[in-house]
N, C-alpha and C positions, 0 to 999 in steps of 0.2 A: 517327275513333277518339279524338281529343283534344278533342272539343267540350266536355267537362266541365271541362277545365282553365281556370281563371278568367282567367289572364293571357296576353297575346299572347306574351311572351318564353318562357313555359313551353311553349306550343305550338310555338314556333320551335325550342327546344332539343330538344323531343321528336322533331320531324321530323329534326333534325340527327343525333340519336343513332341513329335508325332507319336513316338513310343510312349511318352509320358501320358499323352491324352488317352491312349488305348488301355493303359494299365488300370486295374482296379483302384478305387479310392474315392472318397466323397468329394474332395476338392481337387480341381484340375488347374489351380493357379500355380505359379512358377515355384515357389518354395516347397509345397508338399510334393510336387512332381519330381523336383530335384532330389529330395530326400528318398523317394522310392526307386529312382533309377540308379543302377550300379555305376553308370558313367555320368550321373547328373552333376551339374555345377550351377548353383543358383545365380552367381554373378554372371557367368557366361550366357546362360539362357535369358537372363534379364536384359543383358546388353543386345542379344540377338533379336529379341522381340521388340524392345522399346526404343533402342537407339540405332541399331544397325540400318544403314540406308538402302537395303535391298528393295527392289521393285516388286510389289505384289501382283501387279497386273499381268505380267507374263506367266506367273504361276497359275493364276486363275484361268487365263486363256487356255493353258495346257489341260487343266482339269476339265473345263467345259468341252474342249475338243474330244478328249478321251472318253468322257461319260456320255456325250451325245452319240458317239460312235457305238458305244457298248449297249445303250438302252433304247436308242431310236425313239425319243420322246414323241408322244401324241400331242402334248400340250406344254407350254411354258406357263407356270403360275406366277403371277405377280402378287406379292403379299408384303406385309411388314411385321416386324417382331420387335418387342420392347424389352429393355433390360433395366429393372428397378435399381436405383442408386440412392445412397444415403446423402452424400455430399453434393456440392455444386461445381467441383473443379473438373470432373471428368468431361471429355469433349462431347459436345452435343446435349448435355444434361439440362433438362428444364422440367417444369411442372406442366405435364400434358397427359393426354389419355394414354394409359398403360394397359395394353391388352393382357399382359401377364397377371395383372391384379384386377382387371375389369373395372377400373375407375381412374380418375386423374391422380397422378402421383409424380414424384420426382423420378425421371427415367431417361434413358437413351432410346432412340428408335432407329431401326435400320430397315431400308427397303430391300427386298430380295427377289431374285428370279430363280425358280426351280424348274428343272426338267422333270416331267412326270409321265409315266405310263403305269404299268403294274408296279414298277419300281420308280422311285423318285430320288432326286439329289439336288442340292443347291449349286447354282452356277455362278451367280454374281451377288454382290451386296453393295449398297450405298448407305452411308450414314447420313441421316436426316439432321440438318442444322437448324434449330429453331430460330425464329426472328430475333430474339433477344441477344443472340450471339453475333449479329451482323455488324453492329457498331462498337462492340466491346473489344477494343484492340488489345488490352492487357490480357483479358481472358483468352482471346484467341492465340496470342503469342505464347502464353504459358502451355496451352494445349497443342501447339504446333499446327494450327489450322492454316492450310495454304491460302495465300492472299486471293486467289481466284475463286475460292469456295465461298459461297454465300447461301442465303436462305432461299430455297425454292419449294413449291408445294411438293407433296409426296408423288402426285401424279406426274409432274414434270420430272421429278428426280428418277422415276421409274423408266422414263424413256432412254436415259443415258445407258444403263446396262443393256437394255434391249438393242439399242443401236450398236453398242460395242460387240455384243454377241453376233449380230447380223453381219458386222464388218469383218468378222473372222471368217466369214464364208459358211457359217452354220445355217442350215435350212430352218427357217422360222416356222414352227408349227402354229396351231391355234393358240391364242393367248387367252388365258383365263384369269379372272380376278373376282374378288368379292364386291359387294356394293360400295365399299369405301372408295374403290376405283371406278367401278362401273357407273356410279351416279354422276361422274364427271363426263359430260358430254364432250368437252374439249379433249379429254384423254382418249375417248373412243374415236373421235375424228382424227386425232394425230396418228392413231394406229392405221386408220383407213388411208390417210395421205401417204403412208409408207408402204401400202399394199399388203398389210397384214390382216389376217382373219382373227376374230375374237369371239368369245362367249362370256359375257359379263353379267353378274347379278346387278340389278338395277333397283331403284327405289320405286315402289308401287305408285308414288305420287307424281312420277314423271308424266308429262303430258304428251299426247300424240293425237293423230287423226286416223280414221279408218283407211285402209288400203284403197278403197273405192272413192275416197274423197277427191274431187277435182276442183282446181281453182278456176275462177272466172274473171273476166276483165271488165270492171265497172265502166260505164260510159263517162267519157271525159266531159266535164262541165264547162270547160273553156277558161277557167281561172286557176291560177297557181300551176304547180308542177303536174305532169301527167299522172294519172291514177295508176296504182300498181295492182297486179293480180292479187286476188285474195280468195279465201275459202268462205263458203256461206255459213258453215257451222264452226262453233268454237272447239278448240281442242279439249280433250278430257283425259283424266288420269287413267293409268293402265288398268286399274281395278275395274273400270267400267266397260272394258272390252270383253269381259267374261260374263256370260249369262247362261240361261237354261239351254240355249241352242248350241253352246260351244261343245265341240266334239273332243273328248279326251281319250287317250290311248294308254293302256297299262304297259309300263316299261320296267324291266328289271336291269339294273346297271352293274351290280356286283353282288358277290356273296358275302354277307356279313358274318360276324362271329357266331350268331345264333340262327339266322335265316337269310333268305335272299332279300336284298334291298329292292323293294318294288313300290311304285307309286303311279299315279295317273298324270299324264302330261298332254298339253294342247300346244299346237304350233299355229301362230297367227301372224299376219302381216299388218304392220302399222307404219305410220309416217311420223317419226319423232318431230315435235313442233315447238320445242323450247327456243328461247332467244338465240342460243348458240347454234342450234341446228338450222334455224332460219338464216342467220347471218352467213354461215358457211355455204348453205345452198345458194344464196345470193352470189357469193364470191365465185363459186364454181360455175354459176350460170352466166358469168360475164359481167357481173356488177348489178347493182340495184335496179337500174333503168332497163337492162336487157334480160333480167331474170323472168322466166315464164311462170314463176310462182309454184312450180311442182316440187314438193318435198320428197326426198328419196325414200324408198321403201326399205324397211328393215324387218328382221324376223324376230318375233317375240315368242319365247318358250315359257309356258306357265305350268306350275305344278299345283295340283289340288288332290290330296289323298282322298280316297273313297269315304273316309270317316270324317272329313272336314267340310264345313259349310262354305268356306271361302278359300281361294288360293293361298298357298303358303310360300310361294317363290316365284320370282320373275327374272328372266335372263334376256338380254338383248344381244343379238349377233348380227354381223353383216354377211353371214353365210346365207345362201338362198333357202327359201322355205321348202324347197324340194329335198333338202339334206335329210337323210334318214333320221327320224326322231330319236332312235336309239343312240346314234352318234352324238347328237346334240346333248342328250341327257348325260351320256357317259363323260363328255368333256366338261359339261357344267358342274358335275358332281366330282370331278377328279381332284378338286382342291383338297378333299379330305386326306389325300395321300401325303401331302406335305406336313400335316399335323404329326404324322408318325416321324417324319424327318426332324421336326422341332423337338420332339420328345427325346430322340437319341442325341441330337446336337446339344440340347440343354443338359440333360441329366447324365448322359453317358460319356459325352466328349467335351463337356465344360464350356459350351459356347458363352454362357453368361457368368463364368467364373473368373474372367479376366479382371485384374485389380489395377492395371495401369490407367493413366488418365489422358494419354496423348492420342492425336489423330493417327499417327504412324503405328503406334502400338496397337490400337484397336483394330486397324486394318490388317496388320500382321497376324494378330491372334485369330481373327475370323478367317483369314486365308488358310492358316495352318489347321484350323478345325475343319474347314471345307476339304482340305486335302486328306485329312484322316477319314472323313466320312466317305470320300471318293474311293479310298483304298478299301474300306470295308465293303462298300457297294460292289466293287469289282471282284472281291473275294466271294461274295454271295452268288455272284453271277457265273463264277467259274466252277463247273461241275467237278473238277479235279481238286479244287481247293478244300482244305480242311479248316473250318473256322474253329477258333479256341472255345472251349466249353465256357 
């Protein structure tokens, strides 16, 4: 994992830090780890993580390559994770929604990409920089934020790691995300433009038209610009596509701790009709004047348990409606697996125990935690390996 580090002492302290992360102990910050390690040196570890200029990208690339070979992921899960903070000096800290606390609070937020199948592991991370950091030069300089890094939305930020992983030559599987990303039509369209498949949770209020809807060409009245194709009926929210005639199928997607996870699902075809979807359809159709008015078909997966009067979940995908419903459900529900990752990363490996404040230190720490998680994942997959009690 550390073959890209140019100096022997850097590789040595990298290995030392990883051992510290795997040892027992409530805190996985530098000082308590150095005290627990027989060869620990707080000053050397501090310098290695916070000041040493080693590049973290090659290390993460090697982790991604090795883990994708080992687990053959069915999906890549895009998500974000928050780190509550007390002060305001840590890089990227702002008052924003904190998932760890379930409310707005002072925190850092990182966008992540995880490979998942029956096993899951993080592959890439990007630190979200809130808008208030954009023009605060003093704050940026103290935290070591590179000049080229600015504020972008989380959905745009997620495209960077995905493109980086694809550029490594890794096969891009189905991309999965919750409604925080799926409600962004622009994000879904960006994935489509790159030729990637996705299954994303969406907002039930998103509007669409039925698959059978066809545009018509109004008669030109002779004044003004030519009339454009249009649909006779107005779009409606996704909730109105489910009625008494909707056919649901019972699907079991995994074995839970107490019983099999089973629910009812329906697969429908719709034509997303929001402004972003219409604008993109016009561009792909040769421009506003040449567009034939036909909105593309997309597949909608709907969940409605037998004991519920209304649907409880909606997912949009660019996979065809002929895709086996069991596959769509398994991919849509596979996001649960990374919650186990987060629990181990946070509580077992000290993902949120880092006490440094800089851009470089944060990325170094996250990379080292990811390498530790990768090591443990590979040990679990090795039938000859003996995991410590």
